[in-house]
C-alpha positions in Angstrom: 0.0 0.1 0.1 1.2 3.5 -0.8 3.0 5.4 2.2 3.0 9.2 2.8 6.1 10.6 1.9 6.0 14.2 0.9 5.1 17.0 3.2 1.6 17.1 1.2 0.9 13.5 1.4 1.5 13.3 5.0 -0.8 16.4 6.0 -3.5 14.9 3.8 -3.1 11.7 5.4 -3.2 13.0 8.8 -6.1 15.1 8.2 -8.2 12.2 6.6 -7.4 10.1 9.8 -8.5 12.9 12.0 -11.8 13.2 9.9 -12.6 9.5 10.2 -12.2 9.9 13.7 -14.6 12.8 13.8 -17.0 11.2 11.4 -16.6 14.1 8.9 -18.2 12.4 5.6 -18.2 15.6 4.0 -14.6 16.4 4.3 -13.6 12.8 3.6 -15.4 12.8 0.2 -13.8 16.2 -0.6 -10.2 15.1 0.1 -10.8 11.7 -1.6 -11.9 13.4 -5.0 -9.8 16.2 -5.1 -6.6 15.5 -2.8 -3.8 12.8 -3.7 -5.1 9.9 -5.8 -5.8 6.9 -3.8 -5.7 8.9 -0.5 -7.9 6.7 1.4 -5.6 3.8 0.8 -2.3 5.6 2.2 -0.4 4.7 5.4 0.4 7.1 8.0 4.2 7.6 7.7 4.3 7.2 11.8 2.5 4.1 12.6 1.2 3.0 9.1 -2.4 3.6 10.2 -4.9 3.6 7.3 -8.4 5.0 7.1 -10.1 1.8 7.2 -8.0 0.5 10.1 -9.0 3.7 12.1 -12.8 3.1 11.6 -12.6 -0.6 12.4 -10.7 0.2 15.6 -13.3 2.8 16.4 -16.1 0.4 15.8 -17.7 2.7 13.1 -19.3 0.2 10.6 -21.0 3.1 8.9 -17.6 4.7 8.2 -16.2 1.3 7.0 -19.2 1.2 4.5 -18.6 4.8 3.5 -14.8 4.4 3.0 -15.4 1.2 1.0 -17.9 3.1 -1.4 -15.0 5.5 -1.9 -12.5 2.9 -3.1 -10.8 1.7 0.0 -9.3 -1.6 -0.2 -10.5 -4.0 2.4 -7.1 -5.7 2.7 -4.9 -2.8 3.4 -2.4 -3.2 6.2 -0.5 -1.3 8.6 3.2 -1.4 9.1 2.8 -4.5 11.4 0.9 -6.4 8.7 -2.5 -6.2 10.5 -5.5 -5.7 8.1 -8.7 -3.7 9.2 -10.3 -7.3 9.5 -7.7 -8.1 12.2 -8.1 -4.8 13.9 -11.8 -5.2 14.1 -11.6 -8.9 15.4 -8.7 -7.7 18.0 -11.6 -5.3 19.5 -14.4 -7.8 19.2 -16.1 -5.5 16.6 -18.4 -7.8 15.0 -20.5 -5.5 13.0 -17.3 -4.1 11.4 -16.1 -7.5 10.7 -19.3 -8.4 8.9 -19.2 -5.5 6.8 -15.7 -6.3 5.8 -16.4 -9.9 4.9 -19.3 -8.6 2.8 -16.8 -6.7 0.7 -14.4 -9.6 0.1 -11.8 -9.0 3.0 -9.2 -11.9 3.0 -9.5 -14.1 6.1 -6.4 -16.0 5.2 -3.9 -12.9 5.5 -1.3 -12.9 8.2 0.8 -10.2 9.7 4.4 -9.8 10.1 4.7 -12.4 12.8 2.7 -15.0 10.8 -0.4 -14.8 12.8 -3.9 -14.9 11.1 -7.0 -13.4 12.1 -7.8 -16.1 14.5 -5.0 -15.2 16.8 -6.8 -11.7 17.3 -10.0 -13.5 18.3 -8.3 -15.0 21.3 -10.1 -13.2 24.1 -12.7 -14.4 26.7 -15.8 -12.5 25.4 -18.7 -13.4 23.6 -17.9 -10.8 20.7 -14.8 -12.3 20.3 -16.2 -15.7 19.9 -18.7 -14.4 17.3 -15.8 -12.8 15.4 -14.0 -16.2 15.4 -17.0 -17.9 14.1 -17.3 -15.2 11.4 -13.8 -15.5 10.4 -13.8 -19.4 10.1 -17.1 -19.1 8.0 -15.3 -16.8 5.6 -12.2 -18.9 5.0 -10.0 -18.4 8.1 -7.1 -21.0 8.3 -8.3 -22.9 11.5 -4.9 -24.6 11.6 -2.8 -21.3 11.3 0.9 -21.6 12.7 2.8 -18.3 13.6 6.5 -17.8 12.5 7.2 -19.0 16.0 5.7 -22.3 15.3 2.7 -21.8 17.7 -0.5 -23.3 16.4 -3.5 -21.0 17.0 -5.3 -24.0 18.8 -2.5 -24.1 21.2 -2.4 -20.4 21.5 -6.1 -20.5 22.5 -5.7 -23.5 24.9 -3.0 -21.5 27.1 -5.9 -19.5 28.5 -8.5 -22.5 28.0 -9.9 -21.8 31.4 -11.1 -18.3 30.2 -11.8 -19.3 26.6 -13.5 -22.7 26.9 -16.3 -21.8 24.2 -13.7 -20.4 21.9 -11.4 -23.5 22.2 -14.5 -26.0 21.8 -15.8 -24.2 18.7 -12.1 -24.4 17.1 -12.4 -28.1 17.6 -15.9 -28.2 16.1 -14.5 -26.3 13.0 -11.8 -28.9 12.4 -8.7 -27.7 14.2 -5.9 -30.3 14.4 -5.9 -31.7 18.1 -2.4 -33.0 17.8 -0.8 -29.7 16.4 2.2 -28.9 18.5 4.9 -26.0 18.8 7.9 -26.8 16.8 10.4 -25.7 19.2 9.3 -27.0 22.5 7.0 -29.9 21.2 4.0 -28.5 23.3 0.6 -29.4 22.0 -2.7 -28.2 22.7 -3.6 -30.8 25.1 -0.7 -29.8 27.3 -1.6 -26.2 27.3 -5.3 -27.1 28.1 -4.1 -29.3 31.0 -2.0 -26.6 32.4 -4.8 -24.1 32.2 -7.2 -26.7 34.1 -9.9 -26.6 31.7 -11.7 -30.2 31.8 -14.1 -29.3 29.0 -11.3 -28.4 26.5 -9.2 -31.3 27.4 -12.0 -33.6 27.1 -13.1 -32.0 23.6 -9.4 -32.5 22.4 -9.3 -36.1 23.4 -12.6 -36.6 22.0 -11.3 -35.2 18.7 -8.6 -37.8 18.5 -5.9 -35.9 20.7 -3.0 -38.2 21.8 -3.2 -38.5 25.4 0.5 -40.0 25.8 2.3 -37.4 23.8 5.4 -35.9 25.1 7.2 -32.5 24.4 10.8 -32.0 23.6 11.7 -32.3 27.4 9.7 -35.7 27.8 7.1 -33.7 29.5 3.6 -35.5 29.3 0.2 -33.6 29.7 0.0 -35.1 33.1 3.0 -32.8 34.1 1.2 -30.0 33.0 -2.0 -30.9 34.6 -0.2 -30.9 37.8 0.3 -27.3 37.9 -3.4 -26.4 37.4 -4.7 -28.1 40.6 -7.8 -29.6 39.0 -8.0 -33.3 39.6 -10.8 -33.7 37.2 -8.3 -33.1 34.3 -6.3 -36.1 35.4 -9.5 -38.2 35.7 -10.6 -37.3 32.1 -7.0 -38.2 30.9 -7.2 -41.6 32.6 -10.5 -42.3 31.1 -8.8 -42.1 27.8 -6.1 -44.5 28.7 -3.3 -42.2 29.8 0.3 -43.6 31.2 0.9 -41.6 34.2 4.3 -43.1 34.7 6.2 -40.8 32.7 9.6 -39.0 33.4 10.7 -35.7 31.9 14.3 -34.5 31.4 14.7 -34.0 35.1 13.5 -37.3 35.8 10.4 -36.0 37.5 7.4 -38.1 37.1 3.7 -36.3 37.8 4.0 -37.2 41.5 7.2 -35.3 41.9 5.4 -32.1 40.7 2.1 -32.8 42.5 4.3 -32.9 45.9 6.0 -29.8 44.8 2.8 -27.9 44.4 1.3 -29.4 47.4 -1.6 -31.4 45.7 -1.9 -34.4 47.9 -5.0 -35.9 46.1 -3.0 -35.8 42.9 -0.1 -37.9 44.6 -2.8 -40.4 45.9 -4.5 -40.6 42.3 -1.5 -41.1 40.3 0.0 -43.7 42.7 -3.4 -45.7 42.3 -3.1 -45.4 38.5 0.4 -46.7 38.2 2.7 -43.8 38.7 5.6 -44.9 40.8 6.2 -42.7 44.0 9.6 -44.3 44.9 11.9 -43.1 42.1 14.4 -40.3 42.7 15.0 -37.2 40.2 18.0 -35.8 38.9 18.4 -34.0 42.3 18.2 -37.3 44.5 14.8 -36.4 45.8 11.9 -38.7 46.1 8.3 -37.0 46.0 8.0 -37.5 49.8 11.2 -35.6 50.4 10.1 -32.8 48.2 6.8 -32.4 49.9 8.7 -32.2 53.2 11.0 -29.5 52.0 8.2 -27.4 51.0 6.3 -28.0 54.1 3.3 -29.6 52.1 2.0 -32.0 54.9 -0.9 -33.4 52.9 1.1 -34.3 50.0 3.8 -35.8 52.1 1.4 -37.9 54.0 -0.1 -39.4 50.8 3.4 -40.1 49.2 4.2 -42.0 52.3 0.9 -44.1 52.0 1.6 -44.6 48.4 5.1 -45.9 49.0 3.7 -48.3 51.2 0.6 -49.5 49.1 2.2 -49.0 45.7 2.3 -52.5 43.5 0.1 -54.3 46.0 -2.9 -56.1 44.5 -5.9 -56.4 46.7 -9.6 -57.0 46.6 -11.4 -54.9 43.9 -8.3 -52.9 42.9 -6.9 -55.0 39.9 -5.5 -52.8 37.1 -8.4 -54.0 34.8 -11.1 -52.9 37.2 -9.4 -49.5 37.9 -9.0 -48.8 33.9 -12.3 -49.8 33.4 -13.8 -47.5 36.0 -12.0 -44.5 34.9 -13.5 -45.0 31.4 -16.8 -45.5 33.0 -16.5 -42.4 34.9 -15.7 -40.4 32.0 -18.3 -41.9 29.7 -21.1 -42.2 32.3 -23.6 -39.8 30.6 -23.4 -41.8 27.2 -23.5 -45.0 29.1 -26.5 -44.2 30.8 -28.2 -43.0 27.5 -27.5 -46.4 25.9 -28.4 -48.4 28.9 -31.8 -46.4 29.3 -32.5 -47.0 25.5 -32.6 -50.9 26.3 -34.5 -50.3 29.6 -38.1 -49.5 28.3 -39.6 -50.4 31.5 -37.5 -47.8 33.6 -36.8 -50.6 35.9 -33.0 -49.9 36.2 -32.0 -53.3 34.8 -31.1 -54.6 31.3 -30.5 -58.1 29.8 -27.1 -59.1 30.3 -26.5 -59.5 26.5 -27.6 -55.9 26.0 -25.3 -54.9 28.8 -22.3 -56.8 27.0 -23.4 -55.3 23.7 -23.2 -51.6 24.8 -19.8 -52.0 26.6 -18.3 -53.7 23.4 -20.2 -51.2 21.0 -18.4 -48.3 22.8 -14.9 -50.0 23.1 -14.7 -50.5 26.7 -11.4 -51.7 27.8 -12.5 -54.9 29.5 -11.9 -58.7 28.3 -14.4 -61.4 28.1 -13.4 -63.0 31.4 -13.6 -59.7 33.3 -16.9 -59.1 31.5 -18.3 -62.3 33.0 -17.1 -61.2 36.5 -19.0 -57.8 36.1 -22.2 -59.6 35.0 -22.1 -61.9 37.7 -21.6 -59.1 40.4 -24.5 -57.2 39.1 -26.9 -59.8 38.3 -28.4 -60.2 42.0 -31.4 -62.4 41.2 -29.5 -64.7 38.9 -32.2 -63.9 36.2 -29.7 -62.7 33.5 -30.8 -58.9 34.3 -28.1 -56.3 35.2 -28.4 -53.4 37.4 -26.8 -50.7 35.1 -26.9 -47.9 38.0 -24.7 -50.2 40.4 -22.3 -50.7 37.6 -22.0 -47.0 37.0 -21.7 -46.3 40.7 -19.0 -49.0 40.6 -19.1 -49.7 44.4 -19.5 -53.5 43.9 -16.4 -54.0 41.6 -14.0 -51.2 42.7 -12.5 -50.6 46.0 -14.0 -47.4 47.5 -10.5 -45.9 47.9 -10.3 -45.7 44.3 -13.5 -43.9 43.6 -13.5 -40.5 42.6 -15.7 -39.9 45.9 -12.7 -40.7 47.8 -10.9 -37.7 46.5 -13.7 -35.1 47.4 -12.4 -34.7 51.1 -14.2 -35.6 54.2 -16.7 -33.4 55.8 -16.0 -32.2 59.3 -18.6 -33.5 61.7 -19.9 -31.2 64.3 -19.1 -32.0 67.6 -22.2 -32.7 69.8 -22.4 -32.8 73.5 -21.6 -36.2 75.1 -22.7 -37.1 78.4 -19.9 -37.5 81.0 -17.8 -35.1 79.1 -15.9 -32.1 80.3 -18.0 -29.6 81.8 -18.1 -26.2 80.0 -16.1 -23.3 81.6 -17.8 -20.1 83.1 -19.4 -17.9 80.1 -16.8 -15.3 79.2 -18.2 -11.8 77.7 -15.9 -10.4 75.5 -16.0 -6.7 75.0 -14.9 -6.0 71.6 -13.1 -2.7 70.7 -15.3 -0.8 68.2 -13.1 0.1 64.9 -14.5 2.4 62.5 -14.1 1.7 58.7 -12.5 4.2 56.5 -15.7 5.0 54.9 -16.3 6.2 51.3 -14.2 8.1 49.3 -14.5 12.0 49.3 -15.8 14.0 46.4 -13.6 14.0 43.3 -12.0 10.5 44.2 -9.9 11.7 47.2 -9.3 9.5 50.3 -11.8 9.1 53.0 -12.6 11.9 55.2 -10.0 11.0 58.1 -7.2 11.7 55.7 -6.6 15.3 54.8 -4.1 16.8 52.3 -0.6 17.2 53.5 1.0 20.7 53.3 4.3 20.5 51.6 6.6 23.7 51.7 7.2 23.9 48.0 10.2 26.1 47.5 13.8 26.0 46.0 16.1 25.0 48.7 18.9 26.2 46.9 17.7 29.9 47.2 15.6 29.8 50.3 15.6 27.8 53.4 14.5 28.1 57.0 17.1 30.6 57.9 16.8 32.6 54.5 13.3 33.0 53.9 11.8 35.0 51.0 11.3 38.5 52.0 7.9 38.7 50.1 5.9 35.8 49.1 6.0 37.2 45.5 9.8 37.0 45.5 9.5 33.0 45.5 8.9 31.9 41.9 9.8 28.5 42.5 6.4 27.2 41.4 7.5 28.4 37.9 10.4 26.4 37.0 10.1 23.4 39.6 8.0 20.4 39.1 5.3 20.3 41.9 5.5 17.5 44.4 2.9 14.6 44.3 -0.1 15.1 46.5 0.3 13.2 49.9 -2.3 12.5 52.4 -2.2 12.3 56.3 -4.5 11.0 59.0 -6.0 13.9 60.5 -5.0 12.5 64.2 -1.4 11.8 62.9 -1.4 15.7 61.7 -2.5 16.7 65.3 0.0 14.7 67.0 2.9 15.7 65.0 1.7 19.5 65.3 1.1 19.9 61.7 -0.8 23.3 61.6 -0.4 24.0 58.1 -2.1 20.8 57.0 -4.9 21.1 59.4 -5.5 24.8 58.4 -5.6 24.1 54.8 -7.9 21.3 55.6 -10.4 23.2 57.6 -10.3 25.9 54.9 -11.4 23.4 52.2 -14.2 22.3 54.2 -13.1 19.3 56.4 -14.9 18.9 59.6 -12.7 19.8 62.6 -14.3 17.0 64.6 -13.5 14.4 61.9 -13.0 11.0 63.7 -10.2 8.4 63.1 -11.0 4.6 63.3 -10.6 4.5 66.9 -13.5 7.3 67.2 -10.8 9.9 68.4 -11.3 13.7 67.4 -8.3 15.8 66.7 -9.0 17.5 70.0 -9.0 14.3 72.2 -5.6 13.4 70.5 -4.1 17.0 71.2 -5.2 16.7 74.9 -3.6 13.2 75.1 -0.4 14.6 73.7 -0.6 17.8 76.1 -0.3 20.1 72.9 -1.8 23.3 74.4 -1.3 25.3 71.3 -3.2 22.6 69.3 -5.9 22.6 71.7 -6.2 26.3 71.3 -6.0 26.0 67.6 -8.7 23.4 67.4 -11.3 25.2 69.6 -10.7 28.4 67.8 -11.9 26.4 64.8 -14.9 25.1 66.3 -14.1 21.9 68.0 -16.6 20.3 70.3 -15.0 20.4 73.7 -17.3 17.8 75.1 -17.0 15.4 72.1 -17.1 11.6 73.0 -15.2 8.7 71.5 -16.5 5.0 71.7 -15.7 4.7 75.2 -17.7 7.9 76.1 -14.4 9.6 77.1 -14.3 13.4 76.5 -11.3 15.6 75.7 -11.1 16.3 79.5 -10.6 12.6 80.4 -7.6 12.3 77.9 -6.2 15.3 79.4 -6.7 13.8 82.8 -5.3 10.5 81.9 -2.1 12.1 80.5 -1.7 14.5 83.4 -1.5 17.7 81.4 -2.5 20.3 83.9 -2.3 23.3 81.6 -4.7 21.6 79.1 -7.0 20.6 81.9 -7.3 24.1 83.2 -7.8 25.6 79.8 -10.5 23.1 78.9 -12.2 23.6 82.2 -12.1 27.5 81.7 -13.7 27.0 78.3 -16.8 24.8 79.3 -15.6 21.3 79.6 -18.0 19.3 81.4 -15.9 18.5 84.7 -18.1 15.5 85.9 -18.6 13.7 82.5 -18.7 10.0 83.0 -17.5 7.3 80.5 -19.2 4.0 79.7 -18.2 2.2 83.0 -18.6 5.3 85.4 -15.4 6.8 85.2 -14.7 10.7 85.5 -12.1 13.2 84.9 -10.9 12.7 88.7 -10.6 9.0 88.5 -8.6 9.5 85.3 -6.3 12.1 86.9 -6.0 9.6 89.9 -4.7 6.9 87.7 -2.1 9.2 85.9 -0.6 9.8 89.7 -0.6 13.7 89.1 -1.6 15.3 92.6 -1.4 18.6 91.0 -4.3 17.7 88.3 -6.2 15.9 91.3 -5.9 19.0 93.5 -6.7 21.3 90.7 -10.2 19.5 89.9 -11.0 19.1 93.6 -10.5 22.9 94.0 -13.0 23.4 90.9 -15.8 21.4 92.8 -15.6 18.2 91.2 -17.8 15.2 92.7 -15.8 13.2 94.8 -18.3 10.8 96.2 -19.0 8.9 93.0 -18.8 5.1 92.0 -17.9 3.5 88.8 -19.8 0.2 87.6 -17.7 -1.9 89.8 -18.6 -0.1 92.9 -15.1 1.8 93.5 -14.9 5.4 94.4 -12.1 7.7 93.9 -10.6 6.9 97.6 -10.6 3.1 96.4 -8.7 3.9 93.1 -6.2 6.3 95.1 -5.3 3.5 97.4 -5.2 1.1 94.5 -2.7 3.1 92.5 -0.8 3.7 95.8 0.6 7.1 95.1 1.1 8.8 98.8 0.7 12.2 97.5 -2.6 11.5 95.4 -3.8 9.7 98.7 -3.2 12.7 100.9 -5.0 14.9 98.6 -8.0 12.8 98.1 -8.1 11.6 101.8 -7.9 15.2 103.0 -11.2 16.0 100.7 -12.6 12.7 101.6 -12.7 13.3 105.5 -13.8 16.6 105.2 -17.0 15.6 103.3 -20.1 14.1 105.4 -20.8 10.2 105.0 -23.1 9.5 102.2 -26.5 8.3 103.2 -28.0 5.1 101.4 -31.2 6.0 100.0 -32.1 2.5 98.8 -34.3 0.5 101.3 -34.4 -3.1 102.1 -31.5 -5.4 103.2 -30.0 -7.8 100.7 -29.1 -11.3 101.9 -26.2 -11.1 103.6 -25.7 -7.5 102.8 -24.5 -4.9 105.2 -27.0 -2.3 106.2 -29.4 -1.2 103.4 -27.0 -1.4 100.6 -26.0 -4.5 98.6 -22.5 -5.9 98.4 -19.9 -4.1 96.0 -16.9 -5.7 94.3 -13.8 -5.9 96.5 -11.6 -2.9 96.4 -8.8 -3.4 93.8 -5.4 -4.5 95.0 -2.4 -2.0 95.5 0.3 -2.1 92.8 0.1 -0.9 89.2 -0.5 -3.3 86.4 1.2 -3.4 83.1 1.0 -0.9 80.5 -1.7 -1.7 77.8 -2.8 0.0 74.8 -5.2 3.1 75.6 -8.4 1.9 74.1 -7.9 -2.0 74.9 -10.8 -3.5 76.8 -9.5 -4.7 80.4 -9.5 -8.2 81.4 -12.3 -7.7 83.7 -14.5 -6.9 80.9 -13.2 -9.6 78.4 -13.8 -12.4 81.1 -17.3 -11.2 81.7 -17.1 -10.2 85.5 -20.6 -10.3 86.9 -21.6 -7.3 89.3 -23.8 -7.6 92.3 -27.3 -6.3 92.3 -28.9 -4.3 95.3 -30.4 -6.6 97.8 -28.8 -9.7 96.5 -25.5 -11.2 98.0 -24.3 -13.1 94.7 -20.8 -11.8 95.0 -18.6 -11.8 92.0 -17.2 -14.7 89.8 -13.9 -13.6 90.2 -12.3 -11.1 92.8 -9.8 -8.4 91.0 -6.4 -9.9 91.7 -4.3 -6.8 90.5 -4.8 -3.3 90.0 -6.0 -2.3 86.4 -3.3 -0.3 84.6 -3.7 3.3 83.3 -4.6 2.2 79.9 -6.9 -0.9 80.8 -8.9 1.5 83.0 -9.7 3.5 79.9 -12.2 0.8 79.0 -13.3 -0.6 82.4 -13.9 2.7 84.2 
């Protein structure tokens, strides 16, 4: 085809291709009639594109029809030898391919690599399958071989698990089942076995494929099947008489490869079908050792069993019985149809003569003596009738360990309660820590709202730095000649902990909520209070942060500030309206959090601001109990001084409980002295995870387990 060479030809070809993309028929007709002669068939000098090829790629069948009327040749090619029909088939454009076929497009053309149009149809879609059918009907070579020696059927079978219908269609259209690659000797059966498609393997074998063919490295189809992990592929091959005891150039038989990939059932099946599990490969390894090195326990177990049982003949595991069973398992649908044709009464039985004729007519691998054994085994009443359903089930004439049902895996039985067994332990109520998911993306495809854009100081460090900043913002013109850095995101709580004011300020200006929570339901203000960053606390409150927000344990920012012992933050929060007696999920207050932090100045400040001291948490512990438990003498003095100056609280609840003291019920024992180990802040304490029961008023039930150690500061976050 002509290639644009002069400046005028190049410009007109480029203009023509642009008009084809824009569907400007008027300009195309004008250029074709008054431009360079035969312009419609010219190749672009860069990629060799043609007008017809561009229209086929764009799925514009109307434009193809228009170009053909203007004189476009249907077989025009680009620089890679691809015709317009190949481009249409590559993208699955059925209508375009039909239009090209109507106008005489040659379906036998090949590109520079020797690939015909069928190579471009191998894609797992219905449209590509339709393109392949159209191409074959219009004369495409079904046995096309590329210059690398790859047959198109083998190329399709390499992805047979995705292209099953395409491969089967090619077999129906007459593809050679034994075509193989010249360099490697690999054929379509090996490719289909490696992909794990049973349907394609069966179609190839039914079409006359050689089940025992080997490649240039003596690799058998069974070697390739061991890579896929689909046992039914091996079962199908066994039904067509495959010999599995094959050794490749590394002296590996299929069991070696099954052990390598951890397919235990493959090892069992192959050993039962005559593959020897005992030989060593060129590395001196037997299959059992290979499985052991790869830590494939199931494969190692089956290889060990196979070594012990290989070659031993027992009841119903004779070679002829196993071969016949594999054949029956593969042909069971056809056999059932043949048997039912003789069973006019639907009794499940036919005459033994008919039974024998069916097997002989289908060329069953069974001798006359063995046939008599089969008939005798299935003629229960000795009346000359054979139960063909029992024959297909094969339980009477094949050992159950050799049946395909033995490879399905055992279902685990539910363990029911037995009398006399061990008693169940006490019920333990686990208190899970709630974790918030990331949530949907923000508008415009950005990350979830808990992530904000990180502020990056974008400047020329060769001219400006921290010690030498620009005198005026306009002086810094770095953005005009430097590449802008990639956009980065940071968690809003991480920005708070790191003191990244610039990123937070930018995020708030763009509309991010100041009380955005992380996956632990913490707001930036809570994180700032935990870190003791007073400037960050002021900044967040100035931007509208909720000073009494609560997390999943009902902690407020004041709880976090008291728990970390930050006096300046506590003072600032209380002065700006923080709730001083806020309670958590389990009754903890800012005062109890301060006691746990062993900060006597925070405890003293809270008491001076009038915090309630005579309170109890869900376990019945008051601040004095906790102060004694945490055993800080300075905190004990502060709390005890206030405690002794207050009147004894009266119990308003009436009635005595069983064994209770006075009118009130029993409460849990005071926690023992001595601080526990540090835990994560939001981790549920052991007492909650074990489901410790609390006593009710008027009932002396006690507790299931007394607290043996003081809760740590972190664990009290959830327990109190």
